[in-house]
C-alpha positions as CSV (number, residue, x, y, z in Angstrom):
1,M,-41.2,30.9,24.7
2,D,-44.8,32.5,25.6
3,A,-46.9,30.2,27.5
4,T,-49.9,33.0,26.1
5,L,-49.9,31.9,22.6
6,P,-52.0,29.3,21.1
7,I,-50.7,25.4,21.2
8,A,-50.4,25.7,17.3
9,D,-47.7,28.6,17.1
10,R,-46.2,26.8,20.1
11,A,-46.0,23.6,18.4
12,A,-45.3,26.0,14.8
13,D,-42.4,27.8,16.3
14,Q,-40.5,24.1,17.8
15,L,-40.8,22.8,14.2
16,S,-39.2,26.0,12.7
17,S,-36.2,25.9,15.1
18,S,-35.5,21.9,15.1
19,A,-35.6,22.6,11.3
20,K,-32.7,24.8,11.4
21,P,-29.9,23.4,9.6
22,V,-27.1,22.1,11.9
23,S,-23.7,23.9,11.0
24,S,-21.2,21.1,9.5
25,A,-18.3,20.1,11.8
26,P,-15.1,22.1,10.5
27,A,-12.4,19.9,8.5
28,L,-9.1,19.8,10.6
29,R,-5.4,18.6,9.9
30,R,-5.0,14.8,9.7
31,H,-2.1,14.8,7.5
32,S,1.3,16.8,6.6
33,A,1.7,18.0,3.2
34,L,4.9,16.2,2.8
35,V,2.9,12.7,3.9
36,R,0.7,13.2,1.4
37,A,3.1,14.3,-1.8
38,T,4.8,10.6,-0.9
39,H,2.1,8.6,-0.5
40,W,0.8,9.8,-4.3
41,L,4.4,9.5,-5.5
42,T,4.8,6.2,-3.8
43,T,1.1,5.3,-5.7
44,I,1.9,6.4,-9.0
45,A,5.3,4.8,-9.0
46,F,4.2,1.4,-7.3
47,L,1.2,1.2,-10.2
48,A,4.2,1.7,-13.1
49,L,6.2,-1.1,-11.4
50,L,3.3,-3.5,-11.5
51,L,2.1,-2.8,-14.8
52,S,5.9,-3.1,-16.3
53,G,7.0,-5.7,-14.5
54,G,3.9,-7.9,-15.2
55,E,5.3,-7.5,-18.9
56,I,8.8,-8.2,-17.9
57,V,7.5,-11.9,-16.4
58,L,5.8,-12.6,-19.5
59,S,8.8,-12.7,-21.2
60,H,10.0,-15.9,-18.5
61,P,7.0,-17.0,-16.7
62,R,8.6,-19.3,-14.6
63,F,10.7,-18.8,-11.3
64,Y,13.3,-21.3,-10.1
65,W,15.7,-21.0,-7.1
66,G,19.6,-20.6,-6.8
67,E,22.0,-19.3,-9.2
68,T,20.7,-19.9,-12.7
69,G,17.7,-21.3,-14.7
70,N,16.4,-22.0,-17.9
71,V,14.2,-23.4,-19.8
72,N,15.6,-27.2,-19.1
73,M,15.5,-26.5,-15.5
74,H,12.5,-27.7,-13.6
75,P,10.9,-24.6,-11.9
76,W,9.1,-24.0,-8.7
77,L,6.3,-22.4,-10.0
78,N,5.4,-22.1,-13.7
79,I,2.4,-19.1,-14.7
80,H,0.6,-20.4,-17.1
81,L,0.6,-17.6,-19.2
82,P,1.4,-16.8,-22.8
83,S,5.3,-15.7,-23.1
84,S,6.7,-12.8,-25.4
85,R,9.6,-15.0,-25.9
86,G,9.3,-18.1,-28.6
87,A,11.6,-20.3,-26.9
88,V,10.1,-20.6,-23.5
89,P,7.6,-23.5,-23.9
90,T,4.3,-22.3,-22.4
91,G,2.0,-24.6,-24.3
92,Y,0.4,-21.7,-26.3
93,G,0.6,-21.6,-30.1
94,Y,1.5,-18.2,-30.1
95,V,3.9,-15.5,-28.5
96,L,2.9,-12.7,-27.6
97,P,4.9,-9.1,-28.7
98,D,8.0,-8.7,-27.2
99,Q,7.4,-5.4,-25.0
100,N,10.5,-5.6,-23.0
101,G,12.1,-2.8,-24.3
102,W,9.9,0.0,-22.8
103,S,8.9,-2.0,-20.0
104,R,11.8,-2.4,-18.7
105,Y,13.2,1.5,-19.0
106,L,9.5,2.6,-17.4
107,H,10.2,-0.2,-14.3
108,F,13.8,1.3,-13.8
109,Q,12.9,4.9,-13.6
110,A,9.6,4.0,-11.8
111,A,11.6,2.1,-9.0
112,W,14.3,4.7,-8.7
113,L,11.1,7.4,-8.2
114,A,10.1,4.8,-5.6
115,V,13.4,4.6,-3.7
116,G,13.6,8.7,-3.6
117,T,10.2,9.0,-2.2
118,G,10.9,5.7,0.5
119,L,14.3,7.4,1.2
120,L,12.3,10.9,1.7
121,Y,9.9,9.8,3.9
122,G,11.7,7.5,5.8
123,L,13.8,10.8,6.6
124,F,10.7,12.7,7.0
125,G,9.2,9.9,9.4
126,V,12.5,9.5,11.8
127,F,13.5,13.4,12.2
128,S,10.1,14.5,12.7
129,G,8.4,11.9,15.3
130,H,5.9,10.8,12.9
131,F,7.1,7.1,12.9
132,R,7.2,7.3,16.8
133,R,3.4,9.1,17.1
134,N,1.8,7.5,14.2
135,L,2.9,3.9,13.5
136,F,5.1,2.7,16.3
137,P,2.3,0.9,19.0
138,A,2.0,1.1,22.5
139,A,3.5,-1.8,24.4
140,S,-0.4,-2.0,25.8
141,D,-1.7,-2.7,22.1
142,L,0.2,-5.5,21.5
143,S,-1.2,-8.0,23.7
144,T,-3.1,-10.8,22.2
145,K,-6.5,-9.5,23.2
146,E,-6.0,-6.1,22.0
147,L,-4.7,-7.9,18.4
148,G,-8.0,-10.3,18.4
149,N,-10.1,-7.6,19.0
150,S,-9.0,-5.6,16.2
151,L,-8.8,-8.6,13.9
152,T,-12.3,-9.1,14.4
153,R,-13.4,-5.7,13.9
154,H,-11.7,-6.1,10.5
155,L,-13.2,-9.2,9.3
156,R,-16.7,-7.4,10.4
157,F,-15.9,-4.6,8.1
158,E,-16.7,-2.6,11.4
159,R,-16.8,1.2,10.4
160,P,-13.8,2.9,12.9
161,G,-14.8,4.9,15.7
162,K,-14.0,8.1,16.6
163,E,-10.9,7.5,17.8
164,E,-9.7,5.5,15.0
165,A,-10.6,8.0,12.3
166,W,-7.6,10.2,13.6
167,S,-5.0,7.6,14.4
168,Y,-4.3,4.0,13.2
169,N,-5.5,0.8,15.2
170,V,-2.8,-2.1,15.9
171,L,-3.3,-3.9,12.9
172,Q,-3.0,-0.8,10.9
173,R,0.3,-0.1,12.3
174,L,1.7,-3.2,12.3
175,S,1.1,-3.3,8.8
176,Y,2.3,-0.5,7.7
177,L,5.8,-0.9,9.9
178,L,5.8,-4.5,7.9
179,V,5.2,-2.4,4.6
180,I,7.7,0.0,5.5
181,F,10.7,-1.2,7.4
182,V,10.4,-5.4,6.0
183,L,8.7,-5.6,2.5
184,F,10.1,-2.3,0.8
185,P,13.5,-2.7,1.6
186,L,13.5,-6.3,0.7
187,M,12.2,-5.3,-2.8
188,I,14.7,-2.9,-3.0
189,W,17.7,-5.4,-2.0
190,T,16.2,-8.4,-4.7
191,G,15.5,-6.0,-7.7
192,L,19.1,-4.6,-7.4
193,A,20.4,-8.2,-6.4
194,M,18.9,-8.7,-10.1
195,S,20.9,-5.9,-11.9
196,M,24.3,-7.5,-13.7
197,G,26.4,-4.0,-12.9
198,F,25.1,-3.6,-9.1
199,T,26.0,-7.4,-8.3
200,A,29.4,-7.0,-10.6
201,A,30.4,-4.2,-7.7
202,F,28.6,-5.6,-4.9
203,P,28.6,-9.8,-4.9
204,L,27.6,-10.2,-1.5
205,S,24.2,-8.8,-2.0
206,V,23.2,-11.9,-4.5
207,R,24.8,-14.1,-2.5
208,L,23.3,-13.4,0.6
209,L,19.8,-14.0,-1.3
210,G,21.4,-17.5,-2.7
211,G,21.3,-16.7,-6.2
212,Q,20.1,-14.1,-8.5
213,Q,16.8,-16.6,-9.8
214,T,15.9,-16.7,-6.1
215,A,16.5,-12.9,-5.6
216,R,13.6,-12.8,-9.1
217,S,11.3,-15.1,-6.7
218,L,11.3,-13.2,-3.7
219,H,10.8,-10.4,-5.7
220,F,7.9,-11.7,-7.2
221,L,6.5,-13.0,-3.6
222,V,7.2,-9.9,-2.2
223,T,5.4,-8.1,-4.9
224,I,2.3,-10.4,-4.3
225,L,2.1,-9.4,-0.4
226,L,2.0,-5.8,-1.6
227,V,-0.6,-5.7,-4.2
228,L,-2.6,-7.9,-1.1
229,F,-2.0,-5.1,1.2
230,L,-2.8,-2.5,-1.8
231,L,-6.1,-4.4,-2.1
232,I,-7.1,-4.4,1.6
233,H,-5.7,-1.0,2.1
234,V,-8.2,0.3,-0.3
235,L,-11.2,-2.3,0.7
236,M,-10.6,-0.4,4.4
237,V,-10.9,3.2,2.9
238,F,-14.3,2.3,1.4
239,V,-15.3,0.7,5.1
240,A,-13.7,4.0,7.1
241,G,-15.3,6.3,5.0
242,F,-14.1,6.8,0.9
243,R,-14.7,10.6,0.6
244,N,-13.5,11.8,4.1
245,R,-10.8,9.5,3.9
246,M,-9.8,10.6,0.4
247,R,-10.4,14.3,1.3
248,A,-7.5,14.1,3.9
249,M,-5.1,12.4,1.8
250,I,-5.6,15.2,-0.9
251,S,-6.0,18.4,0.9
252,G,-4.6,16.9,4.4
253,R,-8.0,18.0,6.4
254,A,-11.0,15.7,7.0
255,V,-14.1,16.0,9.1
256,P,-14.4,14.6,12.3
257,A,-16.7,11.6,12.9
258,A,-19.9,12.6,14.3
259,E,-20.3,12.1,18.5
């Protein structure tokens, strides 16, 4: 700037230069098209399974262990809800409308959508290296100190740093691995173990679980764990920045965090 300009003019020039808009950072690739497609298909399937599964539970809101269970047996869990079956003693003076027709049909259809989507995602994750690059944690991340630090940051609802915006921290990786390789397969297994047709062809599938009522109880418990995972997942999306995370999962691109 010319030193011969009056002080007032130099101050005005500095003010105008500082007021120039800063160019926004370009959006960079975050998720592949297949990851985004399987994410939203799984979301739709899970919500349909949750809705229809809840309606199915209302037909007999009691859970047992072993092979058989009926109203003459003591359940390990009795959900105090009105039932859609008059023969179930719930303590309520009325019976809900029976919606088992559409709910079971929707449940089976959504289950096959979830299974097909999961198989596609699993094959992609293995052959593309997605699991190795993005989900399997490094050995150094599994130390007690690192796990404790990550848990502390989550409990404090701290916003992720720049690096975590483009990758997953160790707790996220472990939780995703648990859902993909433990809870999701267990949900499929217990669901098939409640199918008379499937168990007639593969009786060992239900025997290993301890009976059809045990399979039903495990199916319900795994559902609770998956719902908890979903709620925490959505909460952390808001903490990390809802708009940017949603943009990444819809368009595949996200804006880098500011330095």
